[in-house]
Jmol script that loads the backbone (N, CA, C; Angstrom):
load data "model"
ATOM      1  N   MET A   1       2.795  -0.479  -9.780  1.00  0.00           N
ATOM      2  CA  MET A   1       2.697   0.761  -8.845  1.00  0.00           C
ATOM      3  C   MET A   1       1.465   1.464  -9.265  1.00  0.00           C
ATOM      4  N   CYS A   2       1.179   1.790  -8.161  1.00  0.00           N
ATOM      5  CA  CYS A   2      -0.325   2.975  -8.291  1.00  0.00           C
ATOM      6  C   CYS A   2       0.164   4.306  -7.513  1.00  0.00           C
ATOM      7  N   ARG A   3       0.134   5.164  -8.294  1.00  0.00           N
ATOM      8  CA  ARG A   3       0.650   6.534  -7.736  1.00  0.00           C
ATOM      9  C   ARG A   3      -0.989   7.270  -7.165  1.00  0.00           C
ATOM     10  N   VAL A   4      -1.042   7.468  -5.904  1.00  0.00           N
ATOM     11  CA  VAL A   4      -2.401   8.075  -5.372  1.00  0.00           C
ATOM     12  C   VAL A   4      -2.474   9.518  -5.410  1.00  0.00           C
ATOM     13  N   THR A   5      -3.216  10.283  -5.866  1.00  0.00           N
ATOM     14  CA  THR A   5      -3.254  11.728  -6.095  1.00  0.00           C
ATOM     15  C   THR A   5      -4.785  12.202  -5.476  1.00  0.00           C
ATOM     16  N   GLY A   6      -4.677  13.549  -4.730  1.00  0.00           N
ATOM     17  CA  GLY A   6      -5.992  13.967  -4.139  1.00  0.00           C
ATOM     18  C   GLY A   6      -6.263  13.422  -3.124  1.00  0.00           C
ATOM     19  N   SER A   7      -7.327  12.784  -2.683  1.00  0.00           N
ATOM     20  CA  SER A   7      -7.637  12.687  -1.139  1.00  0.00           C
ATOM     21  C   SER A   7      -8.070  10.987  -1.329  1.00  0.00           C
ATOM     22  N   VAL A   8      -7.594  10.249   0.013  1.00  0.00           N
ATOM     23  CA  VAL A   8      -7.989   8.924   0.180  1.00  0.00           C
ATOM     24  C   VAL A   8      -9.278   9.020   1.497  1.00  0.00           C
ATOM     25  N   ASP A   9     -10.752   9.062   1.419  1.00  0.00           N
ATOM     26  CA  ASP A   9     -11.372   8.914   2.021  1.00  0.00           C
ATOM     27  C   ASP A   9     -12.471   8.136   2.188  1.00  0.00           C
ATOM     28  N   LEU A  10     -13.422   7.938   2.800  1.00  0.00           N
ATOM     29  CA  LEU A  10     -14.550   6.720   2.612  1.00  0.00           C
ATOM     30  C   LEU A  10     -14.961   7.030   1.399  1.00  0.00           C
ATOM     31  N   VAL A  11     -15.395   7.948   0.533  1.00  0.00           N
ATOM     32  CA  VAL A  11     -15.951   7.772  -0.850  1.00  0.00           C
ATOM     33  C   VAL A  11     -14.830   7.892  -1.729  1.00  0.00           C
ATOM     34  N   THR A  12     -13.923   7.813  -1.452  1.00  0.00           N
ATOM     35  CA  THR A  12     -12.494   7.361  -3.071  1.00  0.00           C
ATOM     36  C   THR A  12     -11.905   6.203  -2.203  1.00  0.00           C
ATOM     37  N   ALA A  13     -11.971   5.539  -1.490  1.00  0.00           N
ATOM     38  CA  ALA A  13     -11.498   4.253  -0.800  1.00  0.00           C
ATOM     39  C   ALA A  13     -12.018   3.179  -1.728  1.00  0.00           C
ATOM     40  N   PRO A  14     -12.993   3.061  -2.138  1.00  0.00           N
ATOM     41  CA  PRO A  14     -13.649   2.236  -2.982  1.00  0.00           C
ATOM     42  C   PRO A  14     -13.215   1.802  -4.567  1.00  0.00           C
ATOM     43  N   VAL A  15     -13.062   3.147  -5.064  1.00  0.00           N
ATOM     44  CA  VAL A  15     -12.248   3.414  -6.195  1.00  0.00           C
ATOM     45  C   VAL A  15     -10.773   3.042  -6.243  1.00  0.00           C
ATOM     46  N   LEU A  16     -10.375   3.275  -5.205  1.00  0.00           N
ATOM     47  CA  LEU A  16      -8.832   2.991  -5.054  1.00  0.00           C
ATOM     48  C   LEU A  16      -8.835   1.333  -4.894  1.00  0.00           C
ATOM     49  N   ALA A  17      -9.646   1.047  -4.231  1.00  0.00           N
ATOM     50  CA  ALA A  17      -9.495  -0.471  -3.773  1.00  0.00           C
ATOM     51  C   ALA A  17      -9.791  -1.212  -4.840  1.00  0.00           C
ATOM     52  N   ASP A  18     -10.746  -0.709  -5.729  1.00  0.00           N
ATOM     53  CA  ASP A  18     -10.633  -1.691  -7.011  1.00  0.00           C
ATOM     54  C   ASP A  18      -9.610  -1.651  -8.056  1.00  0.00           C
ATOM     55  N   LYS A  19      -9.045  -0.211  -8.340  1.00  0.00           N
ATOM     56  CA  LYS A  19      -7.950  -0.284  -8.995  1.00  0.00           C
ATOM     57  C   LYS A  19      -6.504  -1.248  -8.396  1.00  0.00           C
ATOM     58  N   LEU A  20      -6.773  -1.046  -7.114  1.00  0.00           N
ATOM     59  CA  LEU A  20      -5.515  -1.840  -5.979  1.00  0.00           C
ATOM     60  C   LEU A  20      -5.828  -3.724  -6.610  1.00  0.00           C
ATOM     61  N   ILE A  21      -7.280  -4.031  -6.610  1.00  0.00           N
ATOM     62  CA  ILE A  21      -7.434  -5.380  -6.691  1.00  0.00           C
ATOM     63  C   ILE A  21      -7.303  -5.751  -8.281  1.00  0.00           C
ATOM     64  N   GLU A  22      -7.596  -4.846  -9.211  1.00  0.00           N
ATOM     65  CA  GLU A  22      -7.449  -4.756 -10.714  1.00  0.00           C
ATOM     66  C   GLU A  22      -6.042  -5.201 -10.602  1.00  0.00           C
ATOM     67  N   ALA A  23      -5.212  -4.741 -10.113  1.00  0.00           N
ATOM     68  CA  ALA A  23      -3.623  -4.775 -10.376  1.00  0.00           C
ATOM     69  C   ALA A  23      -3.622  -6.128 -10.173  1.00  0.00           C
ATOM     70  N   VAL A  24      -3.629  -6.336  -8.837  1.00  0.00           N
ATOM     71  CA  VAL A  24      -3.357  -7.738  -8.430  1.00  0.00           C
ATOM     72  C   VAL A  24      -3.975  -8.684  -9.233  1.00  0.00           C
ATOM     73  N   HIS A  25      -5.208  -8.730 -10.041  1.00  0.00           N
ATOM     74  CA  HIS A  25      -5.762  -9.500 -10.614  1.00  0.00           C
ATOM     75  C   HIS A  25      -5.291  -9.449 -12.164  1.00  0.00           C
ATOM     76  N   ASN A  26      -4.144  -8.854 -12.310  1.00  0.00           N
ATOM     77  CA  ASN A  26      -3.741  -8.737 -13.808  1.00  0.00           C
ATOM     78  C   ASN A  26      -2.560  -9.049 -13.544  1.00  0.00           C
ATOM     79  N   GLY A  27      -2.171 -10.090 -12.443  1.00  0.00           N
ATOM     80  CA  GLY A  27      -0.826 -10.938 -12.594  1.00  0.00           C
ATOM     81  C   GLY A  27       0.229 -10.313 -11.650  1.00  0.00           C
ATOM     82  N   GLN A  28       0.391  -9.053 -11.397  1.00  0.00           N
ATOM     83  CA  GLN A  28       1.104  -8.568 -10.605  1.00  0.00           C
ATOM     84  C   GLN A  28       1.300  -9.256  -8.883  1.00  0.00           C
ATOM     85  N   PRO A  29       2.837  -9.572  -9.372  1.00  0.00           N
ATOM     86  CA  PRO A  29       3.084 -10.556  -7.890  1.00  0.00           C
ATOM     87  C   PRO A  29       3.366  -9.120  -6.655  1.00  0.00           C
ATOM     88  N   HIS A  30       3.630  -8.218  -7.017  1.00  0.00           N
ATOM     89  CA  HIS A  30       3.973  -7.243  -5.924  1.00  0.00           C
ATOM     90  C   HIS A  30       3.170  -6.041  -6.274  1.00  0.00           C
ATOM     91  N   LEU A  31       2.949  -5.233  -5.333  1.00  0.00           N
ATOM     92  CA  LEU A  31       2.336  -4.236  -5.698  1.00  0.00           C
ATOM     93  C   LEU A  31       2.839  -2.874  -4.510  1.00  0.00           C
ATOM     94  N   VAL A  32       3.049  -1.655  -5.244  1.00  0.00           N
ATOM     95  CA  VAL A  32       3.456  -0.477  -4.767  1.00  0.00           C
ATOM     96  C   VAL A  32       2.260   0.384  -4.569  1.00  0.00           C
ATOM     97  N   ILE A  33       2.254   1.091  -3.538  1.00  0.00           N
ATOM     98  CA  ILE A  33       0.910   2.006  -3.415  1.00  0.00           C
ATOM     99  C   ILE A  33       1.906   3.328  -3.262  1.00  0.00           C
ATOM    100  N   ASP A  34       1.835   4.277  -3.932  1.00  0.00           N
ATOM    101  CA  ASP A  34       2.892   5.596  -3.828  1.00  0.00           C
ATOM    102  C   ASP A  34       1.812   6.544  -3.262  1.00  0.00           C
ATOM    103  N   LEU A  35       1.708   7.074  -1.830  1.00  0.00           N
ATOM    104  CA  LEU A  35       1.292   8.378  -1.553  1.00  0.00           C
ATOM    105  C   LEU A  35       1.754   9.338  -1.251  1.00  0.00           C
ATOM    106  N   SER A  36       2.909   9.490  -1.943  1.00  0.00           N
ATOM    107  CA  SER A  36       3.398  10.358  -1.331  1.00  0.00           C
ATOM    108  C   SER A  36       3.028  11.758  -1.697  1.00  0.00           C
ATOM    109  N   ALA A  37       2.106  11.713  -3.066  1.00  0.00           N
ATOM    110  CA  ALA A  37       1.419  13.000  -3.494  1.00  0.00           C
ATOM    111  C   ALA A  37      -0.230  13.491  -2.972  1.00  0.00           C
ATOM    112  N   ILE A  38      -0.479  12.492  -2.138  1.00  0.00           N
ATOM    113  CA  ILE A  38      -2.081  12.586  -1.638  1.00  0.00           C
ATOM    114  C   ILE A  38      -2.132  14.124  -0.827  1.00  0.00           C
ATOM    115  N   ALA A  39      -3.285  14.512  -0.893  1.00  0.00           N
ATOM    116  CA  ALA A  39      -3.361  15.773  -0.191  1.00  0.00           C
ATOM    117  C   ALA A  39      -4.326  15.955   1.060  1.00  0.00           C
ATOM    118  N   VAL A  40      -5.017  14.944   1.124  1.00  0.00           N
ATOM    119  CA  VAL A  40      -5.416  14.224   2.098  1.00  0.00           C
ATOM    120  C   VAL A  40      -5.990  12.643   2.429  1.00  0.00           C
ATOM    121  N   LEU A  41      -5.123  12.230   3.789  1.00  0.00           N
ATOM    122  CA  LEU A  41      -5.038  10.948   4.081  1.00  0.00           C
ATOM    123  C   LEU A  41      -6.357  10.787   4.913  1.00  0.00           C
ATOM    124  N   ASP A  42      -7.376  10.147   4.912  1.00  0.00           N
ATOM    125  CA  ASP A  42      -8.313   9.882   5.970  1.00  0.00           C
ATOM    126  C   ASP A  42      -8.162   8.522   6.444  1.00  0.00           C
ATOM    127  N   SER A  43      -7.778   8.000   7.679  1.00  0.00           N
ATOM    128  CA  SER A  43      -6.945   6.790   7.792  1.00  0.00           C
ATOM    129  C   SER A  43      -8.268   5.835   7.994  1.00  0.00           C
ATOM    130  N   ILE A  44      -9.698   6.522   7.945  1.00  0.00           N
ATOM    131  CA  ILE A  44     -10.686   5.320   8.007  1.00  0.00           C
ATOM    132  C   ILE A  44     -10.780   4.733   6.749  1.00  0.00           C
ATOM    133  N   GLY A  45     -10.451   5.952   5.598  1.00  0.00           N
ATOM    134  CA  GLY A  45     -10.539   5.746   4.424  1.00  0.00           C
ATOM    135  C   GLY A  45      -9.206   4.698   3.465  1.00  0.00           C
ATOM    136  N   LEU A  46      -8.560   4.713   4.495  1.00  0.00           N
ATOM    137  CA  LEU A  46      -7.037   3.858   3.916  1.00  0.00           C
ATOM    138  C   LEU A  46      -7.388   2.524   4.594  1.00  0.00           C
ATOM    139  N   GLN A  47      -8.141   2.457   5.657  1.00  0.00           N
ATOM    140  CA  GLN A  47      -8.538   1.196   6.343  1.00  0.00           C
ATOM    141  C   GLN A  47      -9.330  -0.010   5.649  1.00  0.00           C
ATOM    142  N   ALA A  48     -10.501   1.197   4.817  1.00  0.00           N
ATOM    143  CA  ALA A  48     -11.106   0.506   4.013  1.00  0.00           C
ATOM    144  C   ALA A  48     -10.723   0.094   2.623  1.00  0.00           C
ATOM    145  N   VAL A  49      -9.319   0.853   2.082  1.00  0.00           N
ATOM    146  CA  VAL A  49      -8.744   0.047   1.038  1.00  0.00           C
ATOM    147  C   VAL A  49      -8.138  -1.345   1.584  1.00  0.00           C
ATOM    148  N   PHE A  50      -7.480  -1.469   2.344  1.00  0.00           N
ATOM    149  CA  PHE A  50      -6.813  -2.598   3.305  1.00  0.00           C
ATOM    150  C   PHE A  50      -7.924  -3.634   3.670  1.00  0.00           C
ATOM    151  N   GLU A  51      -9.235  -3.239   3.853  1.00  0.00           N
ATOM    152  CA  GLU A  51     -10.080  -4.300   4.022  1.00  0.00           C
ATOM    153  C   GLU A  51     -10.447  -4.833   2.709  1.00  0.00           C
ATOM    154  N   ALA A  52     -10.486  -4.196   1.745  1.00  0.00           N
ATOM    155  CA  ALA A  52     -11.169  -4.732   0.787  1.00  0.00           C
ATOM    156  C   ALA A  52     -10.015  -5.416  -0.112  1.00  0.00           C
ATOM    157  N   LEU A  53      -8.367  -4.913   0.331  1.00  0.00           N
ATOM    158  CA  LEU A  53      -7.363  -5.700  -0.170  1.00  0.00           C
ATOM    159  C   LEU A  53      -7.002  -7.274   0.660  1.00  0.00           C
ATOM    160  N   ASP A  54      -7.640  -6.976   2.007  1.00  0.00           N
ATOM    161  CA  ASP A  54      -7.682  -8.529   2.661  1.00  0.00           C
ATOM    162  C   ASP A  54      -8.710  -9.655   2.123  1.00  0.00           C
ATOM    163  N   ARG A  55      -9.566  -9.172   1.275  1.00  0.00           N
ATOM    164  CA  ARG A  55     -10.708 -10.153   0.640  1.00  0.00           C
ATOM    165  C   ARG A  55      -9.982 -10.817  -0.443  1.00  0.00           C
ATOM    166  N   TYR A  56      -8.799 -10.651  -0.898  1.00  0.00           N
ATOM    167  CA  TYR A  56      -8.286 -11.486  -2.011  1.00  0.00           C
ATOM    168  C   TYR A  56      -6.886 -11.428  -1.653  1.00  0.00           C
ATOM    169  N   ASP A  57      -6.317 -12.579  -2.287  1.00  0.00           N
ATOM    170  CA  ASP A  57      -5.363 -13.367  -1.814  1.00  0.00           C
ATOM    171  C   ASP A  57      -4.165 -12.423  -2.416  1.00  0.00           C
ATOM    172  N   ILE A  58      -2.901 -11.580  -1.857  1.00  0.00           N
ATOM    173  CA  ILE A  58      -2.228 -11.250  -1.799  1.00  0.00           C
ATOM    174  C   ILE A  58      -1.016 -12.028  -1.942  1.00  0.00           C
ATOM    175  N   GLU A  59      -0.390 -12.492  -2.894  1.00  0.00           N
ATOM    176  CA  GLU A  59       0.639 -13.073  -2.765  1.00  0.00           C
ATOM    177  C   GLU A  59       2.235 -12.776  -2.409  1.00  0.00           C
ATOM    178  N   GLY A  60       2.011 -11.708  -3.041  1.00  0.00           N
ATOM    179  CA  GLY A  60       3.664 -10.697  -3.525  1.00  0.00           C
ATOM    180  C   GLY A  60       3.655  -9.953  -2.228  1.00  0.00           C
ATOM    181  N   HIS A  61       4.349  -8.945  -2.251  1.00  0.00           N
ATOM    182  CA  HIS A  61       5.031  -8.000  -1.102  1.00  0.00           C
ATOM    183  C   HIS A  61       4.129  -6.580  -1.582  1.00  0.00           C
ATOM    184  N   LEU A  62       3.340  -6.286  -0.512  1.00  0.00           N
ATOM    185  CA  LEU A  62       3.130  -4.961  -0.474  1.00  0.00           C
ATOM    186  C   LEU A  62       3.621  -3.647   0.113  1.00  0.00           C
ATOM    187  N   ALA A  63       3.907  -2.625  -0.343  1.00  0.00           N
ATOM    188  CA  ALA A  63       4.882  -1.523  -0.163  1.00  0.00           C
ATOM    189  C   ALA A  63       4.172  -0.378  -0.336  1.00  0.00           C
ATOM    190  N   VAL A  64       4.207   0.667   0.630  1.00  0.00           N
ATOM    191  CA  VAL A  64       3.567   1.808   0.668  1.00  0.00           C
ATOM    192  C   VAL A  64       4.577   2.905   0.589  1.00  0.00           C
ATOM    193  N   VAL A  65       4.542   3.696  -0.190  1.00  0.00           N
ATOM    194  CA  VAL A  65       5.432   5.226  -0.071  1.00  0.00           C
ATOM    195  C   VAL A  65       4.634   6.281   0.506  1.00  0.00           C
ATOM    196  N   ALA A  66       5.262   6.615   1.437  1.00  0.00           N
ATOM    197  CA  ALA A  66       4.743   7.704   2.112  1.00  0.00           C
ATOM    198  C   ALA A  66       5.722   8.855   2.765  1.00  0.00           C
ATOM    199  N   ASP A  67       5.196  10.267   2.599  1.00  0.00           N
ATOM    200  CA  ASP A  67       6.421  11.193   2.870  1.00  0.00           C
ATOM    201  C   ASP A  67       6.213  11.561   4.066  1.00  0.00           C
ATOM    202  N   PRO A  68       7.243  11.194   4.882  1.00  0.00           N
ATOM    203  CA  PRO A  68       7.059  11.114   6.801  1.00  0.00           C
ATOM    204  C   PRO A  68       6.692  13.439   6.889  1.00  0.00           C
ATOM    205  N   ARG A  69       7.096  13.980   5.848  1.00  0.00           N
ATOM    206  CA  ARG A  69       6.868  15.333   5.900  1.00  0.00           C
ATOM    207  C   ARG A  69       5.622  15.461   5.535  1.00  0.00           C
ATOM    208  N   SER A  70       4.882  14.880   4.981  1.00  0.00           N
ATOM    209  CA  SER A  70       3.739  15.404   4.251  1.00  0.00           C
ATOM    210  C   SER A  70       2.451  15.650   5.907  1.00  0.00           C
ATOM    211  N   THR A  71       1.903  16.331   5.722  1.00  0.00           N
ATOM    212  CA  THR A  71       0.805  17.166   6.832  1.00  0.00           C
ATOM    213  C   THR A  71      -0.516  16.139   6.195  1.00  0.00           C
ATOM    214  N   ALA A  72      -0.345  15.549   5.392  1.00  0.00           N
ATOM    215  CA  ALA A  72      -1.345  14.610   4.859  1.00  0.00           C
ATOM    216  C   ALA A  72      -1.832  13.708   5.826  1.00  0.00           C
ATOM    217  N   ILE A  73      -0.510  13.162   6.152  1.00  0.00           N
ATOM    218  CA  ILE A  73      -0.598  11.685   6.628  1.00  0.00           C
ATOM    219  C   ILE A  73      -0.101  12.000   8.386  1.00  0.00           C
ATOM    220  N   SER A  74      -0.734  11.611   9.273  1.00  0.00           N
ATOM    221  CA  SER A  74      -0.430  12.032  10.496  1.00  0.00           C
ATOM    222  C   SER A  74       0.748  10.593  11.236  1.00  0.00           C
ATOM    223  N   ARG A  75       1.701  11.320  12.061  1.00  0.00           N
ATOM    224  CA  ARG A  75       2.561  10.086  12.644  1.00  0.00           C
ATOM    225  C   ARG A  75       1.708   8.891  13.403  1.00  0.00           C
ATOM    226  N   PRO A  76       0.857   9.158  13.976  1.00  0.00           N
ATOM    227  CA  PRO A  76       0.094   7.937  14.347  1.00  0.00           C
ATOM    228  C   PRO A  76      -0.935   7.147  13.275  1.00  0.00           C
ATOM    229  N   ASP A  77      -1.053   7.537  12.379  1.00  0.00           N
ATOM    230  CA  ASP A  77      -1.622   7.004  11.054  1.00  0.00           C
ATOM    231  C   ASP A  77      -0.258   6.307  10.362  1.00  0.00           C
ATOM    232  N   LEU A  78       0.982   6.792  10.465  1.00  0.00           N
ATOM    233  CA  LEU A  78       1.688   6.120   9.512  1.00  0.00           C
ATOM    234  C   LEU A  78       2.653   4.931  10.326  1.00  0.00           C
ATOM    235  N   SER A  79       2.330   5.251  12.069  1.00  0.00           N
ATOM    236  CA  SER A  79       2.689   4.112  12.867  1.00  0.00           C
ATOM    237  C   SER A  79       2.066   2.928  12.648  1.00  0.00           C
ATOM    238  N   SER A  80       0.514   3.193  12.815  1.00  0.00           N
ATOM    239  CA  SER A  80      -0.421   2.273  12.623  1.00  0.00           C
ATOM    240  C   SER A  80      -0.290   1.436  11.143  1.00  0.00           C
ATOM    241  N   LEU A  81      -0.134   2.324  10.123  1.00  0.00           N
ATOM    242  CA  LEU A  81       0.121   1.916   8.811  1.00  0.00           C
ATOM    243  C   LEU A  81       1.192   0.900   8.564  1.00  0.00           C
ATOM    244  N   SER A  82       2.342   1.241   9.406  1.00  0.00           N
ATOM    245  CA  SER A  82       3.401   0.081   9.311  1.00  0.00           C
ATOM    246  C   SER A  82       3.559  -1.034  10.087  1.00  0.00           C
ATOM    247  N   GLU A  83       2.604  -1.252  10.727  1.00  0.00           N
ATOM    248  CA  GLU A  83       2.327  -2.624  11.247  1.00  0.00           C
ATOM    249  C   GLU A  83       1.903  -3.316  10.284  1.00  0.00           C
ATOM    250  N   ILE A  84       1.221  -2.986   9.296  1.00  0.00           N
ATOM    251  CA  ILE A  84       0.347  -3.792   8.346  1.00  0.00           C
ATOM    252  C   ILE A  84       1.350  -3.992   7.263  1.00  0.00           C
ATOM    253  N   VAL A  85       1.859  -3.195   6.415  1.00  0.00           N
ATOM    254  CA  VAL A  85       2.378  -3.018   5.199  1.00  0.00           C
ATOM    255  C   VAL A  85       3.682  -2.290   5.426  1.00  0.00           C
ATOM    256  N   ASP A  86       4.606  -2.736   4.459  1.00  0.00           N
ATOM    257  CA  ASP A  86       5.983  -2.017   4.597  1.00  0.00           C
ATOM    258  C   ASP A  86       5.820  -0.724   4.052  1.00  0.00           C
ATOM    259  N   ILE A  87       6.664   0.297   4.853  1.00  0.00           N
ATOM    260  CA  ILE A  87       6.536   1.642   4.590  1.00  0.00           C
ATOM    261  C   ILE A  87       7.925   2.558   3.725  1.00  0.00           C
ATOM    262  N   HIS A  88       7.878   2.951   2.906  1.00  0.00           N
ATOM    263  CA  HIS A  88       9.255   3.552   2.432  1.00  0.00           C
ATOM    264  C   HIS A  88       8.850   4.970   2.176  1.00  0.00           C
ATOM    265  N   HIS A  89       9.937   5.818   2.325  1.00  0.00           N
ATOM    266  CA  HIS A  89      10.069   7.084   2.197  1.00  0.00           C
ATOM    267  C   HIS A  89      10.394   7.575   0.894  1.00  0.00           C
ATOM    268  N   ASP A  90      11.067   6.507   0.088  1.00  0.00           N
ATOM    269  CA  ASP A  90      11.018   6.905  -1.112  1.00  0.00           C
ATOM    270  C   ASP A  90      10.746   5.876  -2.421  1.00  0.00           C
ATOM    271  N   LEU A  91      10.406   6.069  -3.558  1.00  0.00           N
ATOM    272  CA  LEU A  91       9.982   5.036  -4.666  1.00  0.00           C
ATOM    273  C   LEU A  91      10.872   4.064  -4.693  1.00  0.00           C
ATOM    274  N   ALA A  92      12.394   4.516  -4.817  1.00  0.00           N
ATOM    275  CA  ALA A  92      13.185   3.771  -5.249  1.00  0.00           C
ATOM    276  C   ALA A  92      13.460   2.479  -4.190  1.00  0.00           C
ATOM    277  N   SER A  93      13.206   2.970  -2.942  1.00  0.00           N
ATOM    278  CA  SER A  93      13.352   1.706  -1.814  1.00  0.00           C
ATOM    279  C   SER A  93      12.233   0.662  -1.747  1.00  0.00           C
ATOM    280  N   ALA A  94      10.779   1.489  -2.201  1.00  0.00           N
ATOM    281  CA  ALA A  94       9.849   0.502  -2.245  1.00  0.00           C
ATOM    282  C   ALA A  94       9.932  -0.642  -3.325  1.00  0.00           C
ATOM    283  N   LEU A  95      10.220  -0.340  -4.280  1.00  0.00           N
ATOM    284  CA  LEU A  95      10.657  -0.866  -5.640  1.00  0.00           C
ATOM    285  C   LEU A  95      11.723  -1.905  -5.370  1.00  0.00           C
ATOM    286  N   ARG A  96      12.865  -1.534  -4.623  1.00  0.00           N
ATOM    287  CA  ARG A  96      13.932  -2.407  -4.191  1.00  0.00           C
ATOM    288  C   ARG A  96      13.574  -3.704  -3.327  1.00  0.00           C
ATOM    289  N   ALA A  97      12.526  -3.240  -2.264  1.00  0.00           N
ATOM    290  CA  ALA A  97      12.081  -4.142  -1.298  1.00  0.00           C
ATOM    291  C   ALA A  97      11.072  -5.226  -2.176  1.00  0.00           C
ATOM    292  N   CYS A  98      10.246  -4.939  -3.155  1.00  0.00           N
ATOM    293  CA  CYS A  98       9.577  -5.575  -4.050  1.00  0.00           C
ATOM    294  C   CYS A  98      10.479  -6.560  -4.749  1.00  0.00           C
ATOM    295  N   ALA A  99      11.752  -6.077  -5.559  1.00  0.00           N
ATOM    296  CA  ALA A  99      12.472  -6.770  -6.066  1.00  0.00           C
ATOM    297  C   ALA A  99      13.020  -7.950  -5.314  1.00  0.00           C
ATOM    298  N   ARG A 100      13.423  -7.685  -4.362  1.00  0.00           N
ATOM    299  CA  ARG A 100      14.020  -8.877  -3.180  1.00  0.00           C
ATOM    300  C   ARG A 100      12.696  -9.983  -2.475  1.00  0.00           C
ATOM    301  N   ALA A 101      11.747  -9.314  -2.544  1.00  0.00           N
ATOM    302  CA  ALA A 101      10.661 -10.358  -1.652  1.00  0.00           C
ATOM    303  C   ALA A 101      10.212 -11.456  -2.344  1.00  0.00           C
ATOM    304  N   SER A 102      10.101 -12.367  -1.565  1.00  0.00           N
ATOM    305  CA  SER A 102       9.733 -13.509  -2.282  1.00  0.00           C
ATOM    306  C   SER A 102       8.077 -13.641  -2.368  1.00  0.00           C
ATOM    307  N   ILE A 103       7.478 -14.617  -3.262  1.00  0.00           N
ATOM    308  CA  ILE A 103       6.276 -14.790  -2.893  1.00  0.00           C
ATOM    309  C   ILE A 103       5.433 -15.790  -1.868  1.00  0.00           C
ATOM    310  N   SER A 104       5.022 -15.320  -1.175  1.00  0.00           N
ATOM    311  CA  SER A 104       4.623 -16.057   0.074  1.00  0.00           C
ATOM    312  C   SER A 104       2.729 -16.308  -0.182  1.00  0.00           C
ATOM    313  N   HIS A 105       2.513 -17.439   0.431  1.00  0.00           N
ATOM    314  CA  HIS A 105       1.373 -18.088  -0.086  1.00  0.00           C
ATOM    315  C   HIS A 105       0.244 -18.508   1.182  1.00  0.00           C
ATOM    316  N   GLY A 106       0.445 -16.936   2.016  1.00  0.00           N
ATOM    317  CA  GLY A 106      -0.633 -16.766   3.339  1.00  0.00           C
ATOM    318  C   GLY A 106      -1.640 -15.942   3.286  1.00  0.00           C
ATOM    319  N   GLY A 107      -1.435 -14.602   1.761  1.00  0.00           N
ATOM    320  CA  GLY A 107      -2.397 -13.633   1.992  1.00  0.00           C
ATOM    321  C   GLY A 107      -1.856 -12.738   2.754  1.00  0.00           C
ATOM    322  N   ARG A 108      -0.822 -12.619   3.100  1.00  0.00           N
ATOM    323  CA  ARG A 108      -0.573 -11.495   4.143  1.00  0.00           C
ATOM    324  C   ARG A 108       0.278 -10.219   3.243  1.00  0.00           C
ATOM    325  N   HIS A 109      -0.016  -9.005   3.234  1.00  0.00           N
ATOM    326  CA  HIS A 109       0.503  -7.858   2.962  1.00  0.00           C
ATOM    327  C   HIS A 109       2.247  -8.093   2.787  1.00  0.00           C
ATOM    328  N   ARG A 110       2.919  -8.546   3.819  1.00  0.00           N
ATOM    329  CA  ARG A 110       4.136  -8.440   4.238  1.00  0.00           C
ATOM    330  C   ARG A 110       4.494  -9.932   3.522  1.00  0.00           C
ATOM    331  N   ALA A 111       5.407  -9.568   2.558  1.00  0.00           N
ATOM    332  CA  ALA A 111       6.096 -11.242   2.204  1.00  0.00           C
ATOM    333  C   ALA A 111       7.618 -11.155   2.845  1.00  0.00           C
ATOM    334  N   THR A 112       8.090 -12.230   2.894  1.00  0.00           N
ATOM    335  CA  THR A 112       9.171 -12.797   3.452  1.00  0.00           C
ATOM    336  C   THR A 112      10.342 -12.139   2.599  1.00  0.00           C
ATOM    337  N   ALA A 113      11.556 -11.300   2.915  1.00  0.00           N
ATOM    338  CA  ALA A 113      12.486 -10.614   1.784  1.00  0.00           C
ATOM    339  C   ALA A 113      13.305 -11.800   1.971  1.00  0.00           C
ATOM    340  N   THR A 114      14.008 -11.996   1.066  1.00  0.00           N
ATOM    341  CA  THR A 114      14.909 -13.004   0.517  1.00  0.00           C
ATOM    342  C   THR A 114      16.044 -12.223   0.614  1.00  0.00           C
ATOM    343  N   THR A 115      17.139 -12.840   0.932  1.00  0.00           N
ATOM    344  CA  THR A 115      18.766 -12.228   0.397  1.00  0.00           C
ATOM    345  C   THR A 115      19.612 -12.635  -0.682  1.00  0.00           C
TER     346      THR A 115
END
end "model"
wireframe off; spacefill off
backbone 0.3
color backbone group
């Protein structure tokens, strides 16, 4: 799990991407990015993070925690983000989704959940 605080923008995106890639390379099958405590979320910065992750094979499940009441993330950004990753409104839900997810080999952010 990676809890992000502060801001995600073009300046901080490479640092965040490096931390996430490090977690993937340390053998973590699934990854939860907790954005619920961020102050500023720049959609271009977040896009840069996911583009960096796309260069690596993520075989597990990628879940993002985002507070829908937060003013840091706009509704359009939340909607577009939900097209590529699973969005959860709390950490417990994201962790449960990862626990139920299988490992895919397509390098996609969303793994097929098993029942």
